[in-house]
N, C-alpha and C positions, 0 to 999 in steps of 0.2 A: 504493500500500500504506500509506503514511504517513497519507493522508487517511482510509482505512478504520479504522486503529488509533485515530486521534483521535475519529472518530465513535463507535466502540465505547466508548472511555474516557468520553466525555461522556454516553453512554447509561447506563453503569454508575453514574456519579455521580448522574445524575438519578433513577435507580431507588432509590438509597440515601437520597436526601434525605427522602422521606416517613417513613423510619424514624428520623430524628433527633429527639431530644427538644427541646421548646421550653417556655418558661415561660408557663403559662396563669394568668390572674388574673381576678377578677370579684367580685361581691357576691351574697350569698344573703339574700333578704328574704321576708317573709310576703306572700302574694298578697292577703290581705284588707285590709291596711293599709299595705303598702310599708315597714314597719319592718324594720330589719336583724335577722338572727338570729345572735346571738353563740354560738359553740360548735357550730355546724353542722358535720357531717362530710362531707368530700369525699374519696372514695377512687377508685383506679383499679380498675375492675371486674375481678374474678377475682384480685385481689392483695390484700396487706395494706398496700400503700402508700397513705398518706392524710394529710390535714392537717385542721385545724379553722379556722373563721372567727374573726376577732378581735371586739372589742366592737362594731365598726361593721359586722360582717357580711362583711368582705373576706377574701380568701384568695389564696394563690399556690401553684401546684403544677407540677412538671415532668411533661410527658406527651408521647406521640407522637400524630401525626395519626390513627392507627388506634385509639387508646385511647378508652374510654368512661368518663366521669366519673359517679360515683354520689353524689347529694346526699341526705343524710338528716338528720333532726332529730326529736327526740322529740315526738310529737303531730302530726306533719305527714306528708303523703304523699311517699314517696320519688320522686325524679326521676332520669332518666338522660339524659346529653347526650354525643353523639359529638364528639370534638375537631375532626377534619377540619382545615380551613385557618384556623380561628378562633384568635385569641390572647386574646380576652376572652370569657368565658362567665359571664353572670349569670343566676340563676334566681329565680323567685318560687314558693315552695312553698305548696301548698294545705293548710289545716288538715284533719287526719284527724278527721272528725266522730265516728267511733267512739270516739276517745280524749277527746272533749270533751263527751260526753253527761253527764247528771247521774250522779254517782257517789255511791251510798249505801253508807256504810261501816258494817258490822255488827261486833259484838263479836268474832266468830270469823273475820273476814276475808272473808266472802262478800260479793259485790257484785251489785247489780242495776242496770239502766240503763233510762232512758226518754228520749224525744226532748226536747232542750233546745237553745236557740240555741248556735251553734258558738263564740261568744265568751264564754260563761258556763259556769263549772264550779262544782259545788256539793258540799259535804260536809254531809250532812243527819243530824240527830239521829234515832235510832230509839227505840222505847219499851223495848227490851230493856235490862235493867240491865247486862248484859255490855258494852253499848256505852259506858255511862258510864265504866266502868273502863278501857276501851281508849282512848277519847278523852282521859280525864283523865290517863292515863299519858303520852300524846303531848304534851298541853299543859303538864303540870307539868315535863316533862323539857326541852322546848325551846320554851316558850310555844305560841301558835297557829301560829307560823311553820313548824316542822317537821311539824306536822300536815298542812299544805298541801303540803309538799315531796313530790313523787312521786305525789300524789293528783290534782294539777291540772297539765295541760300548760302549760309556759311559766313556771311559778313557780320562782324561784331564791332560795334562802336561803343566805347564807354560813355557813361552819362556826361554831358558837357554843360558848361556854364551857359547862362542866358545871353552872354555877350556875343553880338554878331561877329562873324569872321574869326571865331576862336580856333586855335590850331588843334582841332580834334584829331585823335589818333584812330586809325582803322586797323583792325586785325582780321585777316582772312583765315577762315577755318583751316586747321592743320598747322598753324603757327601760334600755339596757345600762349606762349610767353609774350608779354608785352613790354619786355625790357628793351633797352637801346638796341637798334639794329634789327628789329623784328618787323618793322613796318613794310608794307608792300611797296613795290616800285611804282612811281608816278610817271606816266608818259603822256605828254600833251602834244598833239599834232606830230607824233613820231619822234619827239625828242624827250630824253629823260629830264624830268623837272622836279619840283619840290612841293611839299605840303603848302607852303606859303603862297606859291604861285597858284596852286589849285584853288585854295580858299578865297583868292581874290579875283577869280574869273567872274565875268559878268554873266548872269543867267542867259541873257539873249544871245551870247556868243557861243554857247554850248550846243554842239550838234548831236553828240551822243556820248554815253559813258559805258564802257565795257569793263567787266571784272574777269580777269583770267586767273584760273587756279590750276593746281596739279600739273600734269605734263604739258598742257598747252602753254602755260606761262614759261616753263623752263625751255620748251622747244623754240619759242619765239625770242626770248630774251636771255637765255642762258642762265648762269648761276645767279645773276642779278634778280631774276624773277622767281627765285625759290620761295619767297614769302608771298607770292601772288603779285599781280600787276593790275593797276587801275589805269585804263587807257581812255583818254578824253580827246575827242575830236571837236574842233571849233570850226566855225564858218570862215575863219581867217587862215586856215591851214594852207600850206603851199606844198606842191608836189616836189619831192627831192629826187633828182635823177642820180641813181647810183649804179655802177657797173655790176655785172654778175661775176661772182667768183666761182671758179671750178677747181677744186683741190683733189688731186688724184682721181679725177674722173667724176667726182661727186659735186653737183651744183649746190652752192651754199646760199641760202636766202639772205636778203639784206638784213633782216632782223637778227640773224645769227652771226653778225660780224665779229662777235667775241671769239669765234673760232679762228678767224684770220689774225686777230690781235694776239692770240695765244701762240701763234707759230713764230718760233725764233728763226733768225737768219740761218743758223746752222742746220735747221730742219729742211730748208728749201734747196732743192737741186736746180730747178729752173723756173723761170717766170716769164710768161708771154702775154702782152697786152694787145687787144683788138679794139679798133675804133668802132663807132656805132654801126656803120654800114657793114663792115666785115663781120662783126659779131652777130648781127641780125641774120646775115646771109648764112653764116656757118652754124649758129646755134638756135636760130629762130627768134620769135617774139620775146622769149624770156630774157634775151640778151639785147634788147633794143636800146639800152643805154650804154652799151659797150661790155667788154668781158675781159677778165684777167684769169689766165689759166696757170695754176701752180702745180708743180710736181715735187713731191718730197723725196728724200733719199730712200732708196729701196733698202729694206732690212732695218729701218729705224722704227717707224710705227705707222699704223693705219688709223685713219680718223673714222670713228663711228659714234655718232651722237656726242662728239667731242670727248669721248673716252679713248685712251690709247693703250695698245697692247703690243708687245714685241712680237714680231712675226716668227712663227714656229714652223720649221720644216720637219715633218715626222721622221723618226728613225726608221730606216729600212733594214732588211736582213743583210748581215755580213757573213761572208764565207769564212769558216773557221780556218781552213788550210791557208788562206791568204792573209787573214787578220785575226789571229786567235785571242788578242787582248781587247778588252772593253774597259775603258777608264773613265770615271766621272766623279764629280764632287757630290757629297750628300746634300740633300735639300730637306730641311725641316719646315719650310714655309707651308702655310695652309690657306693662303689668301684666296687662291683660285676657287676652292670649294665653296666658301661662304659667299664669294662674289657671284658664282653661278647660282647658288641658292637664292640670292637676292633677285637675280634676273628671272628665275622661274616663278618665284612668289609674286613678282610684279607683272607676270605675263609677257615678258620681253623676249625678243629673239636673242639668241646667244651667238656672239662673235666667236668663231672657231679658235682664234688666237688667244681668247680669254681662258680657254680650257687647257690647263696644265695638268696632265694626268697624274704625275707624281705628287702634286700638291693635293689633289683629290684623294688619292690613296692614303697619304700621310696625315690627312685630317683625323683619321680614326686610330684608336689604340688597339693593338693586336695581342696584348697580354703576353709578351715575350718574357722569359725568366730573367730575373735580376742577375747581374754579373757576380761571379763568385771568386774572381782572382784579382790581381792588382790593376787590371785594366778597368776603365770607367764605363765599359759597355760590354754586353754579351752579343755573340754572333749566332744567328739561327738561319738554317737553310731548309728548303723543302722542294721536292720535284713531284709533279703530278700531270695528269692529262689536261690539255687545254680545253676549256669549256666551249670555245667558239671555233675550234679547228681540230678535227679528229686525227689529223696527220702530224700534229706538233705536240710538244710538252711545254708546260709552264714551270718556271723556276722562281721561287720566292727567296729573297735574301733580306733578313731583318736584323736591325741593331736595336738594342734596348739600353738606353742611358741609365746610369745608376741613379736611384732616387734618394734624395736627401730631404730631411724634414726642414721646414722653413727656419727653425731655430738653429739648425746646424749649418746653414748657409752663411758665408762671410758677410761682413757689414757692407752695406750698399751706399754708393755715392751716385744718386740718380738725378739726372737733369731732364725734366720734362720740356720738350721743345714743341710748342703748340701753335699751329697755324690759326690765326684769328683774322685772316683776310676776308674780303667780302664774299668769296666763293664758299666760305664755311658757314654761312648764315642759316642754311636750312636745318630743319628739325633733326635730320639723320646725320648731321655733321657735328657742329660745335656743341649743341645741347646733349646729343648722345655721347660725345667725347667726354664731357664733364661727368656724366653719370658713370661712364666706364672707368674713368680715372679714380672715382671715389671708391670703387671696389679695390683698386690697387692700394690706395692710401690706407684703407682699413687694415691691411696686412703688414704695414710697416712696423718695424721695431724701433725701440729707442736709439739703438746704435746706427740706424739707417738715416741718411740725410737726403733731402729732396730740395732741388732748386727748380724754378719755373722760368723759362725764357719763352717769349712770344714773338711772332713776326707777322707783319702785314706789309704796309709800305716801307717799314723799317723794322729793326729788331730791338728788343729791350728786355731787361730783367724785371720781372714782377715779384719774384720771391727769391731772396738769398737762401743759401743752404739752411734748411730747417730740420730739426730732429723729428723722427717719426712719432715721438712722444707728443708733439704739438699738432695733432691731426686737425684740430679746429682751425688753426692758422693756415694750414695747407689748403683745407677745403674752402676757406673764405677767399683765398687768392684765386682758386679755380672758379668759384661762383661769380666772381666779379668780372670774368672775361666776357668780352663782347666782340662781334665780328665787324669788319669794315676795312676798306682799302685794298691795295694791290698785294701781290704775293712775293716778297723778297726772301725766297727760300734759302738762297746761298748765304745771305747775311745772317739769317737765323741759325743755320748750321754752324757757321764759324763762331758765333757768339756762344752757342751751347757747348761746343767742344772747348772753347777757351775757359768757360766756367768749370766744366768737368775736370779739365787738366789742373786748374788752380787748386781744386779741393780733392785731388787724386788720393785715393786710399790705397796704400801699399798692401798687397795681399787681400785686397777687398774687391768688390764688384763695382766697377766704374762703367757707367752706361748712360748714353743719351737715349731717351725714349721719344721718338718723333711721331706726332699725330697730325695727319693732314690728308687732303684729297689729292695731293701731289701736283696741284695746279700752279707751279712756279712760273711766274712771268716777269720777274724783275731780277736783274743780276744773273748769276749762274743759273740757267734754267734748262738747257738741253741735256739729254741723257749723257753725252760725252763730257760736258762741263761738270755735271754733278758727279760723274764717275771719277774724274780726276781729283775733284775736291775731297771726296770721301777716301780715296786711296791714300791721299796725303795725311788726312786726319787719323786714320786707323793706326798709324805708326805711334800714336800717343799711348796706345794700350787701352783706350776707351772703346767699349763695344757699343753696338747700335741695335735698337729694336725699332722697327718701322710699322706703324699702325695706320691702315687706310680707312677712310670714312667717306660715306656719301656716294652719289652717282650723278651721272649727267656730264661731269667733267673729270671723272676719276682717272688718274694717270698711273696705271699699273706698271707700265714700263719704267717710269722714273723711280717708283718706290721699290721695285724689285732690284734695280741697279743700286740704290742706296743700301739696301739690306745685304746684297751679295758682296759689295765692295767694302762694307763697313763692319765686317765680322759680326753679322747679326742675323735677325730673322724678320720675316714680313708676314703680318696677319691683316685680314680685312674684317672689320667689325660692322656688321649690318644691323645688329639689334642687341638688346641687353643680354639675351641668351648667349650670344657669341662673346660678349664682354665678360660674362661670368666664366665661360670656358677658358678664355685667354688669361684673365687676371685672377680667377678663382682656382679652378681645377688644375691649370697648367702654369701657375704662378712661377714655380721654380724654373721650368723649361723656358718660359718667356724671358726671364730676366737674369738667369744664372748659367753661364757657360761652363761645362765641365771638360770639353775637348774642342779644340779648334783645328782648322785646316784638315778636316776628315775627308780622306780620299778612298775610293774603292777601285780595285783593279781585279777583273775576273779573267782568268785564262781558261778557255774551253778546250777540251780534249778532242782533237780532230778524229781520233779513233772512234768516238761515240757520237759526235755532233758535227753535222756538215754546215750548219748556219745558226745564227742567233740574232735576236732583235731586242734591244732594250726598250721597254715601254715607258715613254716619257723621258724626263731629264734632258730634253734636247738642248736647253740652254745651260746645262751643267756639264757638258761633255769636256773632257780634257785630252790632250795629246798623251800618248803612251809614256813618253819620256817625262811628262809633268809629274808622274806618280812619285818618283824619287827626288824630285826637285823641290827642296824645302822653301824656295823663294816663291813658289806658285801658291796663290790663295785658293782656299776651298771652303767648304761649309762648316758651320759650328753645330755642336750638339749640346743641348741643355739638360739640366737635371730632369729625369723622368721621361725625356723625349724618346720617341721611337722613330726609326727610319725604315721604310720598306721599299724595295725595288723588285720589279717583276721583269723577267725575260721570257720571251717566247722562243723556243729552240726547235730546230728540225733535226731529228736523228739521222744517222748515216743510213743510206739505202732507201730513204723515203723521197718520192717524187713530189715536187712542190711547184705550183704556178708562180711562186714568188722568187724562184731562183732561175737565173738565166745562165746559159753555158758561157764559160770563160775560155779564151784561146790559150793554147799551151804556151808556157814561158820558154824563151830561147836560152836565156843566160842563167836562169835560176831553176834549180831542181829542189823540190820540197820533199824532205824525208820526214816521216812521222815516227816518233819514239813510241815503241809498243810496250815499254816497261810498265806503264800505268794503265793497263787495260781495264782495271776495276774502278777507275776514277772518272767522274763526269766533268768536273771543273774544280779549280782551286781559286779561292777568294783571298785576296790580300787587302789589309786595311792599314792605313797610315794615319796617324793623328799626332797633334802636339798638345801638351798641357796648356791651360789658358795663359800662363805666363812664360811658356817655353818657346824655343826657336828651332829645336831639333825634333824630327819626327820619330815616333815609336811605331814599329810594325807588328801586325798580328797576321796569322795565316790560318785559314780554315779550308779543309778538303771535303768535298761532297762526293760520296761514293755513287756508283751507278745503280741507284735504287729509286724506283718509282713507286709511290704509295698513293693511297686514297687521299684526296685533298682534305685538309683539315677545314674546320669552320672558318678559321682566319683566312686561309687561302681562297676559299669559295667567296667570302665577302670581298676581299681585296680584288679578286678577279671580276666580280660584279661591278665594282666601282670603275675598274680599268675599262671594262667593256662599255659602260655608260659613257665614259670619257671619249672612247673611240667613236661611238655613235654621234656624240655631239660634235666631234671634229670631222665627221664624215670620212673616217679612215677607211682605206681600202682593205685593211686587215680585219675588219669586223665581220666580213663574209656576209651571210644572209641573216644575221641575228636581228632581233627586234627588241623593243622595250620590255615585252613580256619575258624574254630570256633573262634580261637584267633583273627583273623583279623576282623571278623564280630562283635564280642563283643567289641573290641577296637574302631571300627567305631561308634558303638552305644554310647560309653562312651567318645568320643573325646571331645565334648562340647566346652567350651571356651578355646582356646589353644593359649594364647598370644605369647608365645615364641616358639611355634612349636615343643615342646618336644614330645607331644603325637603323632603328625603326623610323627615324626622321628621314634618313636617306631613301628608304623604301617609299614613304609617303611623297617625297619630293619627286622621285622618278615617276610615280603614278600621276602626280599633278602635271608633269611635263608631257606625259602621254596624252593628256586631255587638252593641251594647249592648241 
């Protein structure tokens, strides 16, 4: 009887649990641009209970598993979400096109609509005299600002004084902070203007007012339009005749002339000008005002939405008998994966040169064993069947850096070098940067010192070296940063290194942490100029970490150059989740180097393998003689870092469409040593200690053993295959996205932080684009 009563009691308690309230939290964003929606309403369906989101779009509300949350925001389509077992519910609201059509305001309040891009709203002048009186009254009472409030979705204007012509501030949705530098761009008759000029416009002179948001603002006005754009046309406007620019075959609109301005002389290979007649004859009406054709240096960078990526020529198969050695520098950078994730999440097309397969593979941890000897890393190899080619084998080579607790790491002398130029004004740049750096600051110890250097039109010190004990002082300096001006990156780097060298800690961790979108346009700005500058500065013993932010003018090629030549690493931070990964889970690897100039040289046995192909690492390849040359720079390995490299190999006797016949050699006869018939390849590693100048060598031999692929190899292969598909590689054969997803599911394994699950979701999302 007692047992029955206990069973009934447990059953009753379990039935009541679902009815208990719990705290639900999440973020509300716009589906079109991922910006947060401040002031969005979240209510329990059928009740009056509700909350609003804060400036960052976050909310908290108590609800039962049976409740339904209703998410609403003016100008957006309402969404409903059942609570169920979830504790975190985030939604992305779609814009309500009906509320974002062109709004024509008449004098008597009647409105008509016509189709217009969803990110553009317009208040247009009518010929009726009554309209002038109506709009004049609006502008004179609260300048142009209140005329927009309530007429255009997402435009916020704080309460203003009753004084006419007051300089009221406008905030366009997606830029919730109303601190300095967050105002939208004002354009009057095609020219950038100011609030003062706008608020003194005569009502009878205004033809129409347009508000541009999201991608439309950035596409027309570049980084200056990241906070939105208010475009005003007057009846006094004049037509400006401007020539058409064509850069590397791509026509550039007049409104995008920031692209031309950001081209340095060293980028330009040739420039040809056409007069009006010749331009119109050759290029059509689009060039009726003349044309300037610019060709940039091949192999430097390609322009795509003003983002730049180094050109990648995919590695091909090498014949083992002719070239048995494969030599490359390690790469712990992971920027490419998070950048691609940003593109997919935003529904963007992916530039093939943005896809660096090795950085995608190395984004993930493969749980290699910790080193057990005097060396700072362990070596792990594996050989199995290639998932995308039945005639080849896949080889995995993995390094595991030794893990040190934060307390065991040496004292740090960190110099934050922060880009505060005008291009950093958008929400996913300087505001995200500040939040990310707060995670880093929270982990500093008393013995660590932090300095802050900023640069825009010029460079300056905003925080002298400060102990990690005084976190409030460091955070206050970060919070006070605002964006504006041009981008003197070279001057900022010089000043940051000068400060780091001045406070150099012997036997400590001396490092500059650069955070920028890479849009340098003052002083040293070309890739070659920056490379020369950093090569000189690394001699000081100061290491470099490079963090990329934002999009639209993200300069991956420059940031990768800085990291490669500065004995450092490169990460791209697209959201706070990535910031937590870089500064939280991988704090040691991001900031503390345990081995530098790490090189790998693989010698393949021609008795067993007739050809090999290194997957990725195209811009990390070294000459074979560089392996034993201690003057040649290579990659750095941080605490807890892992490095994974994949080869696709063709066994002896297997026919392959990727191998062409080679003519017999007249002067050279190749003889193959048959003494090592049980070996597939030998891997040699060379590295230096962080403060050393002489390399230490390690050797690892892989026997001719093919095994069932481990979960780690299956997952790494799935990432590599996805990268090949994004790059439209000829080696992907007839595979498709489903093959990637199936392979990744087989290799998901133990996924503590959910990064592998996120990859699978990301690939699935790409499939539906």
